[in-house]
mmCIF file of the C-alpha atoms, coordinates in Angstrom:
data_MODEL
# 
_entry.id   MODEL 
# 
loop_
_atom_site.group_PDB 
_atom_site.id 
_atom_site.type_symbol 
_atom_site.label_atom_id 
_atom_site.label_alt_id 
_atom_site.label_comp_id 
_atom_site.label_asym_id 
_atom_site.label_entity_id 
_atom_site.label_seq_id 
_atom_site.pdbx_PDB_ins_code 
_atom_site.Cartn_x 
_atom_site.Cartn_y 
_atom_site.Cartn_z 
_atom_site.occupancy 
_atom_site.B_iso_or_equiv 
_atom_site.pdbx_formal_charge 
_atom_site.auth_seq_id 
_atom_site.auth_comp_id 
_atom_site.auth_asym_id 
_atom_site.auth_atom_id 
_atom_site.pdbx_PDB_model_num 
ATOM 1  C CA . MET A 1 1  ? 5.577  5.673   13.728 1.00 0.00 ? 1  MET A CA 1 
ATOM 2  C CA . ASN A 1 2  ? 3.056  3.882   15.902 1.00 0.00 ? 2  ASN A CA 1 
ATOM 3  C CA . ILE A 1 3  ? 5.111  1.050   17.329 1.00 0.00 ? 3  ILE A CA 1 
ATOM 4  C CA . PRO A 1 4  ? 2.365  -1.432  19.660 1.00 0.00 ? 4  PRO A CA 1 
ATOM 5  C CA . ILE A 1 5  ? 2.845  -1.319  23.605 1.00 0.00 ? 5  ILE A CA 1 
ATOM 6  C CA . PHE A 1 6  ? 4.482  -4.444  24.280 1.00 0.00 ? 6  PHE A CA 1 
ATOM 7  C CA . SER A 1 7  ? 3.336  -6.488  27.821 1.00 0.00 ? 7  SER A CA 1 
ATOM 8  C CA . GLN A 1 8  ? 5.916  -6.641  30.537 1.00 0.00 ? 8  GLN A CA 1 
ATOM 9  C CA . ALA A 1 9  ? 6.665  -10.305 29.789 1.00 0.00 ? 9  ALA A CA 1 
ATOM 10 C CA . ALA A 1 10 ? 7.777  -9.100  25.761 1.00 0.00 ? 10 ALA A CA 1 
ATOM 11 C CA . ILE A 1 11 ? 9.531  -5.994  27.411 1.00 0.00 ? 11 ILE A CA 1 
ATOM 12 C CA . PHE A 1 12 ? 11.489 -8.645  29.683 1.00 0.00 ? 12 PHE A CA 1 
ATOM 13 C CA . ARG A 1 13 ? 12.372 -10.890 26.757 1.00 0.00 ? 13 ARG A CA 1 
ATOM 14 C CA . LEU A 1 14 ? 13.057 -8.272  24.136 1.00 0.00 ? 14 LEU A CA 1 
ATOM 15 C CA . GLN A 1 15 ? 15.782 -6.165  26.444 1.00 0.00 ? 15 GLN A CA 1 
ATOM 16 C CA . GLN A 1 16 ? 16.958 -9.890  26.968 1.00 0.00 ? 16 GLN A CA 1 
ATOM 17 C CA . LEU A 1 17 ? 17.382 -10.052 22.893 1.00 0.00 ? 17 LEU A CA 1 
ATOM 18 C CA . ALA A 1 18 ? 18.959 -6.327  23.191 1.00 0.00 ? 18 ALA A CA 1 
ATOM 19 C CA . GLY A 1 19 ? 21.504 -7.251  25.256 1.00 0.00 ? 19 GLY A CA 1 
ATOM 20 C CA . ALA A 1 20 ? 22.337 -10.413 23.161 1.00 0.00 ? 20 ALA A CA 1 
ATOM 21 C CA . VAL A 1 21 ? 22.542 -8.246  20.258 1.00 0.00 ? 21 VAL A CA 1 
ATOM 22 C CA . HIS A 1 22 ? 25.123 -5.928  21.783 1.00 0.00 ? 22 HIS A CA 1 
ATOM 23 C CA . LYS A 1 23 ? 26.795 -8.454  23.281 1.00 0.00 ? 23 LYS A CA 1 
ATOM 24 C CA . HIS A 1 24 ? 27.478 -9.662  19.964 1.00 0.00 ? 24 HIS A CA 1 
ATOM 25 C CA . SER A 1 25 ? 27.924 -7.073  17.771 1.00 0.00 ? 25 SER A CA 1 
ATOM 26 C CA . GLY A 1 26 ? 28.740 -4.099  20.100 1.00 0.00 ? 26 GLY A CA 1 
ATOM 27 C CA . VAL A 1 27 ? 25.522 -2.203  18.769 1.00 0.00 ? 27 VAL A CA 1 
ATOM 28 C CA . ARG A 1 28 ? 23.349 -0.706  21.466 1.00 0.00 ? 28 ARG A CA 1 
ATOM 29 C CA . HIS A 1 29 ? 20.075 -0.506  20.429 1.00 0.00 ? 29 HIS A CA 1 
ATOM 30 C CA . LYS A 1 30 ? 17.963 2.453   22.251 1.00 0.00 ? 30 LYS A CA 1 
ATOM 31 C CA . LEU A 1 31 ? 14.351 0.392   22.427 1.00 0.00 ? 31 LEU A CA 1 
ATOM 32 C CA . SER A 1 32 ? 12.544 3.714   23.429 1.00 0.00 ? 32 SER A CA 1 
ATOM 33 C CA . GLU A 1 33 ? 12.920 4.968   19.382 1.00 0.00 ? 33 GLU A CA 1 
ATOM 34 C CA . PRO A 1 34 ? 10.608 3.003   16.717 1.00 0.00 ? 34 PRO A CA 1 
ATOM 35 C CA . ASN A 1 35 ? 13.188 3.393   14.117 1.00 0.00 ? 35 ASN A CA 1 
ATOM 36 C CA . ASN A 1 36 ? 16.062 1.733   16.572 1.00 0.00 ? 36 ASN A CA 1 
ATOM 37 C CA . LEU A 1 37 ? 13.279 -0.976  17.818 1.00 0.00 ? 37 LEU A CA 1 
ATOM 38 C CA . LEU A 1 38 ? 12.785 -1.954  14.469 1.00 0.00 ? 38 LEU A CA 1 
ATOM 39 C CA . MET A 1 39 ? 16.574 -2.332  13.686 1.00 0.00 ? 39 MET A CA 1 
ATOM 40 C CA . LEU A 1 40 ? 17.132 -4.368  16.142 1.00 0.00 ? 40 LEU A CA 1 
ATOM 41 C CA . LEU A 1 41 ? 14.409 -6.493  15.613 1.00 0.00 ? 41 LEU A CA 1 
ATOM 42 C CA . ARG A 1 42 ? 15.329 -6.840  11.838 1.00 0.00 ? 42 ARG A CA 1 
ATOM 43 C CA . TYR A 1 43 ? 19.136 -7.904  12.830 1.00 0.00 ? 43 TYR A CA 1 
ATOM 44 C CA . ALA A 1 44 ? 17.886 -10.323 15.501 1.00 0.00 ? 44 ALA A CA 1 
ATOM 45 C CA . SER A 1 45 ? 15.319 -12.191 13.048 1.00 0.00 ? 45 SER A CA 1 
ATOM 46 C CA . GLN A 1 46 ? 18.867 -12.509 10.471 1.00 0.00 ? 46 GLN A CA 1 
ATOM 47 C CA . ALA A 1 47 ? 19.702 -14.851 13.766 1.00 0.00 ? 47 ALA A CA 1 
ATOM 48 C CA . PRO A 1 48 ? 23.596 -14.283 13.668 1.00 0.00 ? 48 PRO A CA 1 
ATOM 49 C CA . THR A 1 49 ? 23.876 -16.911 16.403 1.00 0.00 ? 49 THR A CA 1 
ATOM 50 C CA . PRO A 1 50 ? 21.925 -19.404 17.813 1.00 0.00 ? 50 PRO A CA 1 
ATOM 51 C CA . GLY A 1 51 ? 21.466 -17.454 21.057 1.00 0.00 ? 51 GLY A CA 1 
ATOM 52 C CA . ILE A 1 52 ? 20.087 -14.586 19.038 1.00 0.00 ? 52 ILE A CA 1 
ATOM 53 C CA . ALA A 1 53 ? 17.644 -16.669 17.276 1.00 0.00 ? 53 ALA A CA 1 
ATOM 54 C CA . MET A 1 54 ? 16.704 -18.287 20.589 1.00 0.00 ? 54 MET A CA 1 
ATOM 55 C CA . GLN A 1 55 ? 15.713 -14.683 22.303 1.00 0.00 ? 55 GLN A CA 1 
ATOM 56 C CA . TYR A 1 56 ? 14.716 -13.671 19.305 1.00 0.00 ? 56 TYR A CA 1 
ATOM 57 C CA . GLN A 1 57 ? 11.726 -16.315 19.178 1.00 0.00 ? 57 GLN A CA 1 
ATOM 58 C CA . ALA A 1 58 ? 10.991 -15.980 22.712 1.00 0.00 ? 58 ALA A CA 1 
ATOM 59 C CA . PHE A 1 59 ? 10.034 -12.379 22.355 1.00 0.00 ? 59 PHE A CA 1 
ATOM 60 C CA . ILE A 1 60 ? 7.980  -13.385 19.193 1.00 0.00 ? 60 ILE A CA 1 
ATOM 61 C CA . ARG A 1 61 ? 5.858  -16.332 21.002 1.00 0.00 ? 61 ARG A CA 1 
ATOM 62 C CA . ILE A 1 62 ? 5.417  -13.338 23.830 1.00 0.00 ? 62 ILE A CA 1 
ATOM 63 C CA . LEU A 1 63 ? 3.464  -11.386 21.357 1.00 0.00 ? 63 LEU A CA 1 
ATOM 64 C CA . ASN A 1 64 ? -0.401 -11.166 20.933 1.00 0.00 ? 64 ASN A CA 1 
ATOM 65 C CA . ARG A 1 65 ? -2.068 -11.275 17.337 1.00 0.00 ? 65 ARG A CA 1 
ATOM 66 C CA . THR A 1 66 ? -2.341 -7.197  17.136 1.00 0.00 ? 66 THR A CA 1 
ATOM 67 C CA . GLU A 1 67 ? 1.543  -6.774  17.926 1.00 0.00 ? 67 GLU A CA 1 
ATOM 68 C CA . LYS A 1 68 ? 2.543  -9.801  15.510 1.00 0.00 ? 68 LYS A CA 1 
ATOM 69 C CA . SER A 1 69 ? 0.849  -8.032  12.533 1.00 0.00 ? 69 SER A CA 1 
ATOM 70 C CA . SER A 1 70 ? 1.711  -4.734  13.238 1.00 0.00 ? 70 SER A CA 1 
ATOM 71 C CA . LEU A 1 71 ? 5.305  -6.091  12.922 1.00 0.00 ? 71 LEU A CA 1 
ATOM 72 C CA . GLN A 1 72 ? 4.903  -7.702  10.098 1.00 0.00 ? 72 GLN A CA 1 
ATOM 73 C CA . ALA A 1 73 ? 3.223  -4.517  8.401  1.00 0.00 ? 73 ALA A CA 1 
ATOM 74 C CA . ARG A 1 74 ? 6.519  -2.792  9.395  1.00 0.00 ? 74 ARG A CA 1 
ATOM 75 C CA . GLY A 1 75 ? 8.538  -5.480  7.880  1.00 0.00 ? 75 GLY A CA 1 
ATOM 76 C CA . VAL A 1 76 ? 9.733  -7.639  10.526 1.00 0.00 ? 76 VAL A CA 1 
ATOM 77 C CA . PRO A 1 77 ? 10.082 -11.311 10.051 1.00 0.00 ? 77 PRO A CA 1 
ATOM 78 C CA . LEU A 1 78 ? 8.171  -13.438 13.055 1.00 0.00 ? 78 LEU A CA 1 
ATOM 79 C CA . VAL A 1 79 ? 10.535 -16.177 12.667 1.00 0.00 ? 79 VAL A CA 1 
ATOM 80 C CA . ALA A 1 80 ? 14.200 -16.223 12.864 1.00 0.00 ? 80 ALA A CA 1 
ATOM 81 C CA . SER A 1 81 ? 16.773 -17.683 9.831  1.00 0.00 ? 81 SER A CA 1 
ATOM 82 C CA . ILE A 1 82 ? 18.800 -19.888 12.161 1.00 0.00 ? 82 ILE A CA 1 
ATOM 83 C CA . PRO A 1 83 ? 22.448 -20.273 10.890 1.00 0.00 ? 83 PRO A CA 1 
ATOM 84 C CA . ALA A 1 84 ? 23.892 -23.546 9.725  1.00 0.00 ? 84 ALA A CA 1 
ATOM 85 C CA . GLU A 1 85 ? 26.103 -24.213 12.355 1.00 0.00 ? 85 GLU A CA 1 
ATOM 86 C CA . ALA A 1 86 ? 22.832 -24.137 15.066 1.00 0.00 ? 86 ALA A CA 1 
ATOM 87 C CA . THR A 1 87 ? 21.031 -26.503 13.149 1.00 0.00 ? 87 THR A CA 1 
ATOM 88 C CA . GLU A 1 88 ? 24.266 -28.937 13.000 1.00 0.00 ? 88 GLU A CA 1 
ATOM 89 C CA . LEU A 1 89 ? 24.601 -28.237 16.743 1.00 0.00 ? 89 LEU A CA 1 
ATOM 90 C CA . GLY A 1 90 ? 20.789 -28.982 17.052 1.00 0.00 ? 90 GLY A CA 1 
ATOM 91 C CA . ARG A 1 91 ? 21.112 -32.592 15.358 1.00 0.00 ? 91 ARG A CA 1 
ATOM 92 C CA . GLU A 1 92 ? 24.216 -33.455 17.685 1.00 0.00 ? 92 GLU A CA 1 
ATOM 93 C CA . ALA A 1 93 ? 21.776 -33.064 20.758 1.00 0.00 ? 93 ALA A CA 1 
ATOM 94 C CA . VAL A 1 94 ? 19.537 -35.211 19.448 1.00 0.00 ? 94 VAL A CA 1 
# 
């Protein structure tokens, strides 16, 4: 499986995302293995917490068009589904 080579900034965001997911779920995703990387991104795209949603979106924003296309071709959504409680918190903050 050919996963794109990410920039240093994207790798930094990916590591932050992996840490947030590990803290929430207790599951470690080995970023050097393509299947684990895709599992992490698919899990994060479902955004079980607002923090994971923010980390996921920060990672996606850094990617270039080719990297985004490659991930989309592998079934990775490019937008996190934000939990209902996160949208409620956002309304209160405005």
